[in-house]
N, C-alpha and C positions, 0 to 999 in steps of 0.2 A: 259737085266736086267738095270735099270735106278737107278743111286745113286750119290752121290757126294764123293770126296776124304775124307770127314770128317766121312763117315760110318765107324764103328768100324771093324777093320780088321778081327775079327772072322767070320764075314758074308761071306767072301771069303771062308775060310776054310770050313764052313758050306756047301756051294755049292759044294765044292770039294768032300767033304764026300758023299754028296747026288748023285754024279755021274753027276754033272752039271757043271765041270769044264771048259767045252768049251764054256759055254754060253757067248754071246756077252754082254761085259759090256759098258754102256755109262755112262760117267762121266758128270755130269750135273754141269754147272757153278754156282758159289756162289755168293750171293750179298755183299755188303759190311760189312754186319754182319755175314758172314759165313754160311748163309742159302741157300738151294737150291733155285734156280730161277724157279718159276713154268712157266714162258712163254718159257724158253729155253728148260724145260722138255717136254711140249706139241709139240714144234717144233721138237724136237729129235723123239718123238714119230710118229708123222705124216711123217717125212722123212723116218724112217725105214719102216712104213708101205706101203709107195710109192715104196720103194726100194724091196719089197716082203719079208720083214722080220716079223716074229710074236712077236710082244711085249707081254710080261707076267708079268713082275714084276717091281714094283717100291719100293726102300726101301728109306725112309725118316728117319730123325734123330729127336730124342726127347731128347736133352741134349747131345751134343757130348763130347767125351773124351778130345779132344784139348781145345775147345772154350766153351762149354758148349751151344752151338747154338741150337736152335729149329727150325726146317725147318717148313715153312706155312702149317701145317698139314692139315687143311680144305681144301685150294687150291688144293692141292697135292692128297687128298683124292676125290675130284670131278673130277679131270682128270682121276685117275684111274677108278672111275666109269663110266665116260664118254666113256673111251676106253675099259672097261670091263678088267682092270689088276688087278692082285693081289696087295693090298697095304698092305706092311709089314713096321712096325715101329721099327728102332733100338733104343729100350729105355734104352740101358745099363745103364745109368745113369739116365736119366729124369724120366723113368717110376714110379720111387718111389715117386717122387713128385706128380704124379697123385694120388697115393694110399694114402699118407700122409698128404698133405697140401692144404686145401681148398684155402688159399690166393694166390697160384700159379697155380690153374687150368686153369686159363684163358690163360696162356703162352701155355699150353699143349692142348688148345681145338683142337679137331680134332682125338685125339688118340682113342676115342671110335668109329670111323668109319673105323679103319683098319681092315685087314683080319687076321692079326697076329701081335705079338708083342714079343720081347725078352727083358729081364730085367736081372741086374746083382745083386744078392743078396748081394754081398760085397760093393756094392754102397750105401747101406740103410744107414750105419754110417756116410758117408760123407753128406747125405741128412739131417740127424738128426743134425750133427753139424752146417751145413749151415742155419738151420731154428733156431738154438739155443735151441734144445729139447734134 
């Protein structure tokens, strides 16, 4: 599994509950804006394949809890497609922006190409507040 340290902690719990606690976790470096670095992701996947591992899941963030950062979803989605990996988006906070606000959809471009997404219904009020609605 490939993710950053900005991904919501609940995803580790989800994997444990699903019986995947032993899954190898690769933490991909962040850029200066706390977003996943796509080049490092691709490099980690290739290195693991060369080592005989079977990559299967990329978790990207769409609005992290700590910084509000949105990973480059389009580039990450393309990497997932190229390597035939499951592309999951942690939209704990940012997913509601996709649903509610046309003016910020460009920031979340790429959410529509994920294989799965999670969102937190409690975050909706924070989004409404941020948009002045």
